[in-house]
N, C-alpha and C positions, 0 to 999 in steps of 0.2 A: 527817727525809727526805733528811737527806745521802747521798751514799757511803759504804757500809762500806770499811774500811782496804785492803783486799787490791784492791777496785777502784782506788781511786783511786793505791794504790800501780802498780799495773799501767797507770793512762792516765799516772804523770807517767815513766813507764819508755818508755812510746810519744812524749810528747813531747820528752823528753829524746835521742830518736834524729831525729826531724823537726827538732831546734832543730841538732845534730849533721851533718844531711843539707843543712842551708840555710846553716850555716859555711862546708862545705866549697866547696856551689855560689860563695859569695861569694869563697869566695879563688882559686879556678881561675879566674871569668868576672867576679868585680867590677872588676878593672882596667883590660879591654876595654873592659866594657860604657862607665866612667865615661870615658874617650878619647876614646871615640866619640860620646858624650852632649856634652864637652866641645867635640869638632870640631864636631861640630852648630849649637850655641848660642852658640861663641864670641863673637857678634855683640850678646849680652845682656851680657856678664861686664863691669865695671864696673873700669876701670886705678885702682892698685893694688889687685887682691885682697887687703885687708888686713883682721880685725876691727875696726878702725876705721873704714873704708867701709864695712862690713856695718852697723854700729851706724849711721849718719850716713844709710845707707838705709833704715834703719826707719822714724826718726824721721819722711824725708822722708814715706815713704809713710804712715806713719801720719797727720799732719797733713795731706795731701793729702786723704786720704778725712774726714777732720774736716771740710776746707773745703768737700768736698762734698756734707755732709749738708743745706744750707739749698737746694740743687738739689735732690736729691733729694726734701726734704720738699715742695716745690712742684712735682712732675711726679707725685707722690703724691693730691697733692690733685685734680691736675688729671682725673686717673685715674678718681679719685671722683667726678668733677661728670659724670665723663662716663659713669660705671656709672649714676647716677644717672637724668640721661638719657635712655639704656636703658630702665630700667625705669620713668620716667613716660610713655613711650613704647611700655610692651610688649607693647601691642596690635597696632601695626604690625610687629611680628616674623615674618618669614617662618619655616616649619618647617623650612630648612636652618639659618637663625642658631641656631633651637632644640636641633636636630640638634646643632653644633657646641660650644654652649657644655656639652651634658650631658656627649657624648663629653671635653670637657677635665675635666668634675667628673668622672665615671668615674678618667680617667688620676689625676686630682690623689688618689685616695681610693687606687689599686693601687699609686702610689708608697707612698701613707702604709705602706701594708701591707708592701711590699717591707722599706721602715724600719723596720718595727716587727721583721720576721723575721729581722734581719738585726741588731738589736736583741739578741736574743733568743739568739745563738749558732746564726744558719738550722735554727731547729727549726720544724715545723710546730703542733708542740704544748702549745709552752706553756714559759713560764721555768724554768731550773732552778734549784729548791731547799735 
């Protein structure tokens, strides 16, 4: 069920052309974009901007996130307790609250579908085999 060699060769030539166009664009406009981005965000650059400093910041980020896990864990259980409380008192819910919850569920499902479509290479018909 794969592509025939001629179709594959045509697709490869098309990809090469697009890659060449992207490389050409990047070589012409990449420097200006880099300078503009660095100027806008210079307050976030840690001095000196070295590989060692990047490695240190990477470790700091990792361990800071690791240290935040107990707080996140606690927040999760508080949220779950709130959901349980709402479920116990579900007879007291208003129609508006149910509508909002339904719309939220539909939105979650829609984003799931968008992710699936993106994962398939932006096709609606299915995975390419």
